[in-house]
VEXZA-430409 format. One record per atom (N, C-alpha, C): residue in three letters; atom name; z, x, y. Coordinates in steps of 0.2 Angstrom, whole numbers. Atoms other than C-alpha are relative to their C-alpha. Example, Ala and Ser with C-alpha at 12.3 -4.5 7.8 and 13.67 -1.06 7.14 Angstrom:
<pts>
+-----+----+-------+-------+-------+
:  aa : at :     z :     x :     y :
+-----+----+-------+-------+-------+
: Ala :  N :     0 :     4 :    -6 :
: Ala : CA :    39 :    62 :   -22 :
: Ala :  C :     0 :     4 :     6 :
: Ser :  N :    -1 :    -4 :    -6 :
: Ser : CA :    36 :    68 :    -5 :
: Ser :  C :     3 :    -4 :     5 :
+-----+----+-------+-------+-------+
</pts>
This chain:
<pts>
+-----+----+-------+-------+-------+
:  aa : at :     z :     x :     y :
+-----+----+-------+-------+-------+
: Unk :  N :    -5 :     2 :     5 :
: Unk : CA :   -36 :   -72 :    93 :
: Unk :  C :     5 :     6 :    -1 :
: Unk :  N :    -5 :    -5 :     1 :
: Unk : CA :   -20 :   -62 :    91 :
: Unk :  C :     1 :     2 :    -7 :
: Unk :  N :    -1 :    -3 :     6 :
: Unk : CA :   -16 :   -50 :    77 :
: Unk :  C :     6 :    -3 :    -3 :
: Unk :  N :    -6 :     2 :     4 :
: Unk : CA :    -4 :   -57 :    64 :
: Unk :  C :     1 :     4 :    -6 :
: Unk :  N :    -1 :    -4 :     6 :
: Unk : CA :     4 :   -49 :    49 :
: Unk :  C :    -4 :    -3 :    -6 :
: Unk :  N :     3 :     2 :     6 :
: Unk : CA :    -6 :   -50 :    33 :
: Unk :  C :     5 :    -1 :    -6 :
: Unk :  N :    -4 :     1 :     6 :
: Unk : CA :     0 :   -56 :    16 :
: Unk :  C :    -4 :     3 :    -6 :
: Unk :  N :     4 :    -2 :     6 :
: Unk : CA :    -5 :   -47 :     0 :
: Unk :  C :     5 :     0 :    -6 :
: Unk :  N :    -4 :     0 :     6 :
: Unk : CA :     1 :   -49 :   -18 :
: Unk :  C :    -4 :     4 :    -5 :
: Unk :  N :     3 :    -4 :     5 :
: Unk : CA :    -2 :   -36 :   -31 :
: Unk :  C :     4 :     0 :    -7 :
: Unk :  N :    -3 :     1 :     7 :
: Unk : CA :     1 :   -35 :   -50 :
: Unk :  C :     4 :     7 :    -1 :
: Unk :  N :    -4 :    -5 :     2 :
: Unk : CA :    15 :   -24 :   -57 :
: Unk :  C :     2 :    -1 :    -8 :
: Unk :  N :    -2 :     2 :     7 :
: Unk : CA :    18 :   -22 :   -76 :
: Unk :  C :     8 :     2 :    -1 :
: Unk :  N :    -7 :    -1 :     1 :
: Unk : CA :    36 :   -16 :   -73 :
: Unk :  C :     3 :    -1 :     7 :
: Unk :  N :    -3 :     3 :    -7 :
: Unk : CA :    45 :   -26 :   -59 :
: Unk :  C :     5 :     5 :     3 :
: Unk :  N :    -5 :    -4 :    -3 :
: Unk : CA :    60 :   -15 :   -58 :
: Unk :  C :    -2 :     7 :     2 :
: Unk :  N :     2 :    -7 :    -2 :
: Unk : CA :    51 :     2 :   -58 :
: Unk :  C :    -4 :    -1 :     7 :
: Unk :  N :     4 :     1 :    -7 :
: Unk : CA :    39 :    -5 :   -44 :
: Unk :  C :     5 :    -1 :     5 :
: Unk :  N :    -4 :     1 :    -5 :
: Unk : CA :    53 :   -12 :   -35 :
: Unk :  C :     4 :     6 :     3 :
: Unk :  N :    -3 :    -6 :    -2 :
: Unk : CA :    62 :     4 :   -34 :
: Unk :  C :    -5 :     5 :     4 :
: Unk :  N :     5 :    -4 :    -3 :
: Unk : CA :    46 :    13 :   -29 :
: Unk :  C :    -1 :    -2 :     7 :
: Unk :  N :     1 :     3 :    -7 :
: Unk : CA :    43 :     2 :   -14 :
: Unk :  C :     6 :     0 :     4 :
: Unk :  N :    -7 :     1 :    -4 :
: Unk : CA :    61 :     0 :    -9 :
: Unk :  C :     2 :     7 :     1 :
: Unk :  N :    -3 :    -6 :    -1 :
: Unk : CA :    67 :    18 :   -12 :
: Unk :  C :    -4 :     6 :     2 :
: Unk :  N :     4 :    -5 :    -2 :
: Unk : CA :    52 :    29 :   -11 :
: Unk :  C :    -4 :    -1 :     6 :
: Unk :  N :     4 :     1 :    -6 :
: Unk : CA :    41 :    21 :     2 :
: Unk :  C :     5 :    -3 :     6 :
: Unk :  N :    -6 :     3 :    -4 :
: Unk : CA :    58 :    14 :    10 :
: Unk :  C :    -2 :    -6 :     4 :
: Unk :  N :     1 :     7 :    -3 :
: Unk : CA :    52 :    -4 :    13 :
: Unk :  C :     6 :    -4 :    -1 :
: Unk :  N :    -6 :     5 :     0 :
: Unk : CA :    65 :   -17 :    17 :
: Unk :  C :    -2 :    -6 :    -5 :
: Unk :  N :     1 :     6 :     5 :
: Unk : CA :    66 :   -30 :     3 :
: Unk :  C :     2 :    -6 :     3 :
: Unk :  N :    -1 :     7 :    -2 :
: Unk : CA :    65 :   -48 :     6 :
: Unk :  C :     2 :    -5 :    -6 :
: Unk :  N :    -2 :     4 :     5 :
: Unk : CA :    66 :   -63 :    -5 :
: Unk :  C :    -3 :     2 :    -7 :
: Unk :  N :     3 :    -2 :     6 :
: Unk : CA :    63 :   -61 :   -24 :
: Unk :  C :     2 :    -5 :    -5 :
: Unk :  N :    -2 :     4 :     6 :
: Unk : CA :    64 :   -70 :   -41 :
: Unk :  C :    -1 :     5 :    -6 :
: Unk :  N :     1 :    -5 :     6 :
: Unk : CA :    63 :   -63 :   -59 :
: Unk :  C :    -7 :     1 :    -1 :
: Unk :  N :     7 :    -2 :     1 :
: Unk : CA :    44 :   -62 :   -57 :
: Unk :  C :    -3 :     3 :     6 :
: Unk :  N :     3 :    -3 :    -6 :
: Unk : CA :    41 :   -56 :   -39 :
: Unk :  C :     5 :     2 :     5 :
: Unk :  N :    -4 :    -2 :    -5 :
: Unk : CA :    48 :   -47 :   -25 :
: Unk :  C :    -4 :     1 :     7 :
: Unk :  N :     3 :     0 :    -7 :
: Unk : CA :    44 :   -48 :    -6 :
: Unk :  C :     2 :     7 :     3 :
: Unk :  N :    -1 :    -6 :    -4 :
: Unk : CA :    43 :   -32 :     5 :
: Unk :  C :    -3 :     0 :     7 :
: Unk :  N :     3 :     0 :    -6 :
: Unk : CA :    41 :   -29 :    23 :
: Unk :  C :    -4 :     7 :     0 :
: Unk :  N :     4 :    -6 :     1 :
: Unk : CA :    26 :   -17 :    22 :
: Unk :  C :    -3 :     2 :     7 :
: Unk :  N :     2 :    -2 :    -6 :
: Unk : CA :    25 :   -10 :    39 :
: Unk :  C :    -1 :    -6 :     5 :
: Unk :  N :     1 :     6 :    -4 :
: Unk : CA :    27 :   -27 :    47 :
: Unk :  C :    -5 :    -5 :    -3 :
: Unk :  N :     4 :     4 :     4 :
: Unk : CA :    16 :   -35 :    34 :
: Unk :  C :     4 :    -3 :    -6 :
: Unk :  N :    -4 :     3 :     6 :
: Unk : CA :    21 :   -46 :    19 :
: Unk :  C :    -4 :     3 :    -7 :
: Unk :  N :     3 :    -2 :     7 :
: Unk : CA :    18 :   -37 :     2 :
: Unk :  C :     5 :    -3 :    -5 :
: Unk :  N :    -4 :     3 :     6 :
: Unk : CA :    23 :   -46 :   -14 :
: Unk :  C :    -2 :     4 :    -6 :
: Unk :  N :     2 :    -3 :     7 :
: Unk : CA :    24 :   -37 :   -31 :
: Unk :  C :     1 :    -6 :    -5 :
: Unk :  N :    -1 :     5 :     5 :
: Unk : CA :    21 :   -49 :   -45 :
: Unk :  C :     0 :     3 :    -7 :
: Unk :  N :     0 :    -2 :     7 :
: Unk : CA :    25 :   -46 :   -63 :
: Unk :  C :    -6 :    -2 :    -4 :
: Unk :  N :     5 :     2 :     4 :
: Unk : CA :    10 :   -46 :   -74 :
: Unk :  C :    -1 :     5 :    -6 :
: Unk :  N :     1 :    -4 :     5 :
: Unk : CA :     8 :   -39 :   -91 :
: Unk :  C :    -7 :     4 :     0 :
: Unk :  N :     6 :    -4 :     0 :
: Unk : CA :    -5 :   -25 :   -93 :
: Unk :  C :    -6 :    -5 :    -3 :
: Unk :  N :     6 :     4 :     2 :
: Unk : CA :   -23 :   -33 :   -96 :
: Unk :  C :    -6 :     5 :     0 :
: Unk :  N :     6 :    -4 :     0 :
: Unk : CA :   -39 :   -25 :  -101 :
: Unk :  C :    -6 :    -4 :     4 :
: Unk :  N :     5 :     4 :    -4 :
: Unk : CA :   -48 :   -38 :   -90 :
: Unk :  C :    -1 :     4 :     6 :
: Unk :  N :     1 :    -4 :    -6 :
: Unk : CA :   -57 :   -30 :   -76 :
: Unk :  C :     2 :    -4 :     7 :
: Unk :  N :    -2 :     4 :    -5 :
: Unk : CA :   -53 :   -44 :   -64 :
: Unk :  C :     8 :    -1 :     0 :
: Unk :  N :    -8 :     0 :     0 :
: Unk : CA :   -34 :   -44 :   -59 :
: Unk :  C :     1 :    -7 :     4 :
: Unk :  N :    -2 :     6 :    -4 :
: Unk : CA :   -27 :   -61 :   -54 :
: Unk :  C :     7 :    -1 :    -2 :
: Unk :  N :    -7 :     2 :     1 :
: Unk : CA :    -9 :   -68 :   -53 :
: Unk :  C :     0 :    -7 :     1 :
: Unk :  N :     0 :     7 :     0 :
: Unk : CA :    -5 :   -86 :   -56 :
: Unk :  C :     6 :    -2 :     6 :
: Unk :  N :    -4 :     3 :    -5 :
: Unk : CA :     3 :   -94 :   -40 :
: Unk :  C :    -1 :    -7 :     1 :
: Unk :  N :     1 :     7 :     0 :
: Unk : CA :     6 :  -112 :   -40 :
: Unk :  C :    -6 :    -3 :    -4 :
: Unk :  N :     5 :     2 :     5 :
: Unk : CA :    -6 :  -114 :   -55 :
: Unk :  C :    -7 :     2 :     2 :
: Unk :  N :     6 :    -2 :    -2 :
: Unk : CA :   -20 :  -105 :   -46 :
: Unk :  C :    -1 :     8 :    -2 :
: Unk :  N :     1 :    -7 :     1 :
: Unk : CA :   -28 :   -88 :   -51 :
: Unk :  C :    -1 :     4 :     7 :
: Unk :  N :     1 :    -3 :    -7 :
: Unk : CA :   -26 :   -78 :   -35 :
: Unk :  C :    -2 :     8 :    -1 :
: Unk :  N :     2 :    -7 :     1 :
: Unk : CA :   -36 :   -61 :   -35 :
: Unk :  C :     5 :     5 :     4 :
: Unk :  N :    -5 :    -5 :    -4 :
: Unk : CA :   -25 :   -45 :   -30 :
: Unk :  C :    -4 :     6 :     1 :
: Unk :  N :     3 :    -7 :    -2 :
: Unk : CA :   -34 :   -30 :   -21 :
: Unk :  C :     4 :     6 :     1 :
: Unk :  N :    -3 :    -7 :    -2 :
: Unk : CA :   -30 :   -12 :   -17 :
: Unk :  C :     1 :    -1 :     7 :
: Unk :  N :    -2 :     1 :    -7 :
: Unk : CA :   -23 :    -9 :     0 :
: Unk :  C :     3 :     7 :     3 :
: Unk :  N :    -3 :    -5 :    -4 :
: Unk : CA :   -15 :     3 :    13 :
: Unk :  C :     1 :    -2 :     7 :
: Unk :  N :    -2 :     1 :    -7 :
: Unk : CA :   -10 :     5 :    31 :
: Unk :  C :    -2 :     6 :     4 :
: Unk :  N :     2 :    -6 :    -5 :
: Unk : CA :   -15 :    15 :    46 :
: Unk :  C :     7 :     1 :     4 :
: Unk :  N :    -6 :    -3 :    -4 :
: Unk : CA :     0 :    25 :    53 :
: Unk :  C :    -2 :     3 :     6 :
: Unk :  N :     1 :    -4 :    -7 :
: Unk : CA :     2 :    33 :    70 :
: Unk :  C :    -1 :     7 :    -3 :
: Unk :  N :     1 :    -7 :     2 :
: Unk : CA :    -4 :    51 :    69 :
: Unk :  C :     6 :     4 :     0 :
: Unk :  N :    -6 :    -4 :     0 :
: Unk : CA :    13 :    58 :    73 :
: Unk :  C :     5 :    -2 :    -5 :
: Unk :  N :    -4 :     2 :     5 :
: Unk : CA :    21 :    48 :    59 :
: Unk :  C :    -3 :     2 :    -7 :
: Unk :  N :     4 :    -2 :     7 :
: Unk : CA :     8 :    53 :    45 :
: Unk :  C :     3 :     5 :    -4 :
: Unk :  N :    -2 :    -6 :     4 :
: Unk : CA :    14 :    70 :    41 :
: Unk :  C :     7 :    -1 :    -2 :
: Unk :  N :    -6 :     2 :     2 :
: Unk : CA :    32 :    65 :    41 :
: Unk :  C :     1 :    -4 :    -6 :
: Unk :  N :     1 :     5 :     6 :
: Unk : CA :    28 :    51 :    29 :
: Unk :  C :    -2 :     3 :    -6 :
: Unk :  N :     2 :    -4 :     6 :
: Unk : CA :    18 :    62 :    18 :
: Unk :  C :     5 :     5 :    -3 :
: Unk :  N :    -5 :    -5 :     2 :
: Unk : CA :    31 :    75 :    17 :
: Unk :  C :     6 :    -4 :    -4 :
: Unk :  N :    -5 :     4 :     3 :
: Unk : CA :    44 :    62 :    13 :
: Unk :  C :    -1 :    -3 :    -7 :
: Unk :  N :     2 :     3 :     7 :
: Unk : CA :    35 :    54 :    -2 :
: Unk :  C :    -3 :     5 :    -5 :
: Unk :  N :     4 :    -5 :     5 :
: Unk : CA :    26 :    70 :    -9 :
: Unk :  C :     4 :     2 :    -6 :
: Unk :  N :    -3 :    -1 :     6 :
: Unk : CA :    40 :    74 :   -21 :
: Unk :  C :     1 :    -5 :    -5 :
: Unk :  N :     0 :     6 :     4 :
: Unk : CA :    39 :    57 :   -28 :
: Unk :  C :    -6 :    -3 :    -3 :
: Unk :  N :     6 :     2 :     2 :
: Unk : CA :    21 :    54 :   -30 :
: Unk :  C :    -5 :     5 :    -2 :
: Unk :  N :     5 :    -5 :     2 :
: Unk : CA :     6 :    62 :   -38 :
: Unk :  C :    -6 :    -2 :     4 :
: Unk :  N :     6 :     2 :    -4 :
: Unk : CA :    -8 :    62 :   -25 :
: Unk :  C :    -6 :     0 :    -4 :
: Unk :  N :     7 :     0 :     3 :
: Unk : CA :   -25 :    57 :   -31 :
: Unk :  C :    -4 :     4 :     5 :
: Unk :  N :     3 :    -4 :    -5 :
: Unk : CA :   -31 :    64 :   -15 :
: Unk :  C :     6 :     2 :     5 :
: Unk :  N :    -5 :    -2 :    -5 :
: Unk : CA :   -19 :    75 :    -5 :
: Unk :  C :    -1 :    -1 :     7 :
: Unk :  N :     2 :     1 :    -7 :
: Unk : CA :   -17 :    73 :    13 :
: Unk :  C :    -4 :     5 :     3 :
: Unk :  N :     5 :    -4 :    -3 :
: Unk : CA :   -31 :    80 :    23 :
: Unk :  C :    -3 :    -3 :     6 :
: Unk :  N :     4 :     3 :    -6 :
: Unk : CA :   -41 :    78 :    39 :
: Unk :  C :    -7 :    -1 :    -1 :
: Unk :  N :     7 :     1 :     0 :
: Unk : CA :   -58 :    70 :    39 :
: Unk :  C :    -3 :    -1 :     7 :
: Unk :  N :     4 :     0 :    -7 :
: Unk : CA :   -71 :    71 :    53 :
: Unk :  C :     3 :     4 :     5 :
: Unk :  N :    -4 :    -4 :    -5 :
: Unk : CA :   -61 :    84 :    62 :
: Unk :  C :    -5 :     2 :     6 :
: Unk :  N :     4 :    -1 :    -6 :
: Unk : CA :   -67 :    85 :    80 :
: Unk :  C :    -5 :    -5 :     1 :
: Unk :  N :     6 :     5 :     0 :
: Unk : CA :   -79 :    70 :    77 :
: Unk :  C :     3 :    -7 :     2 :
: Unk :  N :    -2 :     7 :    -1 :
: Unk : CA :   -78 :    52 :    81 :
: Unk :  C :     3 :    -3 :    -7 :
: Unk :  N :    -3 :     3 :     6 :
: Unk : CA :   -66 :    43 :    69 :
: Unk :  C :     4 :     6 :    -4 :
: Unk :  N :    -4 :    -5 :     4 :
: Unk : CA :   -56 :    59 :    65 :
: Unk :  C :     7 :    -3 :    -2 :
: Unk :  N :    -6 :     3 :     3 :
: Unk : CA :   -42 :    54 :    53 :
: Unk :  C :     3 :     5 :    -5 :
: Unk :  N :    -3 :    -4 :     5 :
: Unk : CA :   -30 :    61 :    41 :
: Unk :  C :     2 :    -6 :    -5 :
: Unk :  N :    -1 :     5 :     5 :
: Unk : CA :   -28 :    52 :    24 :
: Unk :  C :     3 :     3 :    -6 :
: Unk :  N :    -3 :    -2 :     7 :
: Unk : CA :   -20 :    52 :     7 :
: Unk :  C :     0 :    -6 :    -4 :
: Unk :  N :     0 :     6 :     5 :
: Unk : CA :   -21 :    42 :    -9 :
: Unk :  C :     4 :     2 :    -6 :
: Unk :  N :    -4 :     0 :     6 :
: Unk : CA :    -9 :    39 :   -23 :
: Unk :  C :     1 :    -6 :    -3 :
: Unk :  N :    -1 :     7 :     4 :
: Unk : CA :    -4 :    26 :   -36 :
: Unk :  C :     7 :    -1 :     0 :
: Unk :  N :    -7 :     2 :     1 :
: Unk : CA :    12 :    16 :   -37 :
: Unk :  C :     1 :     1 :    -8 :
: Unk :  N :    -1 :    -1 :     8 :
: Unk : CA :    20 :    17 :   -55 :
: Unk :  C :    -3 :    -5 :    -4 :
: Unk :  N :     4 :     5 :     5 :
: Unk : CA :    10 :     2 :   -61 :
: Unk :  C :    -7 :     1 :     1 :
: Unk :  N :     7 :    -1 :    -1 :
: Unk : CA :    -7 :     9 :   -56 :
: Unk :  C :    -4 :    -3 :     6 :
: Unk :  N :     3 :     2 :    -6 :
: Unk : CA :   -10 :     1 :   -39 :
: Unk :  C :    -2 :     6 :     4 :
: Unk :  N :     2 :    -5 :    -4 :
: Unk : CA :   -20 :    12 :   -28 :
: Unk :  C :     2 :    -1 :     7 :
: Unk :  N :    -2 :     1 :    -7 :
: Unk : CA :   -13 :    15 :   -10 :
: Unk :  C :    -3 :     6 :     4 :
: Unk :  N :     3 :    -5 :    -4 :
: Unk : CA :   -21 :    24 :     4 :
: Unk :  C :     4 :    -1 :     7 :
: Unk :  N :    -3 :     0 :    -7 :
: Unk : CA :   -12 :    29 :    20 :
: Unk :  C :    -4 :     5 :     4 :
: Unk :  N :     4 :    -4 :    -5 :
: Unk : CA :   -21 :    36 :    35 :
: Unk :  C :     3 :    -1 :     7 :
: Unk :  N :    -1 :     1 :    -7 :
: Unk : CA :   -20 :    39 :    53 :
: Unk :  C :    -6 :     3 :     4 :
: Unk :  N :     6 :    -2 :    -4 :
: Unk : CA :   -33 :    41 :    67 :
: Unk :  C :     3 :     4 :     6 :
: Unk :  N :    -2 :    -4 :    -6 :
: Unk : CA :   -32 :    54 :    80 :
: Unk :  C :     0 :    -5 :     6 :
: Unk :  N :     1 :     5 :    -5 :
: Unk : CA :   -38 :    40 :    92 :
: Unk :  C :    -1 :    -7 :    -3 :
: Unk :  N :     0 :     7 :     4 :
: Unk : CA :   -34 :    22 :    86 :
: Unk :  C :    -6 :    -4 :     3 :
: Unk :  N :     6 :     3 :    -2 :
: Unk : CA :   -48 :    16 :    97 :
: Unk :  C :    -6 :     1 :    -4 :
: Unk :  N :     6 :    -2 :     4 :
: Unk : CA :   -60 :    24 :    85 :
: Unk :  C :     1 :    -3 :    -7 :
: Unk :  N :     0 :     3 :     6 :
: Unk : CA :   -54 :    14 :    70 :
: Unk :  C :    -6 :    -3 :    -3 :
: Unk :  N :     6 :     4 :     2 :
: Unk : CA :   -69 :     3 :    69 :
: Unk :  C :    -6 :     3 :     3 :
: Unk :  N :     6 :    -4 :    -3 :
: Unk : CA :   -81 :    16 :    78 :
: Unk :  C :    -5 :     1 :    -5 :
: Unk :  N :     5 :    -1 :     5 :
: Unk : CA :   -98 :    18 :    70 :
: Unk :  C :    -2 :     7 :     1 :
+-----+----+-------+-------+-------+
</pts>
């Protein structure tokens, strides 16, 4: 089976603030939009931010065509040579939960990773593997 782009919808409680973050800070091309959602090209995948008022409910869902669609956390695996430049570019604009660092140095699955939140509290992880053939290594 060939690999195809994924589609992911996430909640944001401030559509314009989130739109500016994904468009201007992460530098994602913007696609279609309405007054309740915005599509982005997320490194070749379809990311949609949906306006949702803050909720105290643990489960996060967004109504799409009358259905409650669950919305998870997410990230992307960058090329090793692109990771550092991306981290430096966004560093002045994000508060890292986990600053960029290398895990499993010299071992199977060596990777560099970082975690931060978007302005609406969605957690993002970006990482890169020294050898992409080890992404799913045990």
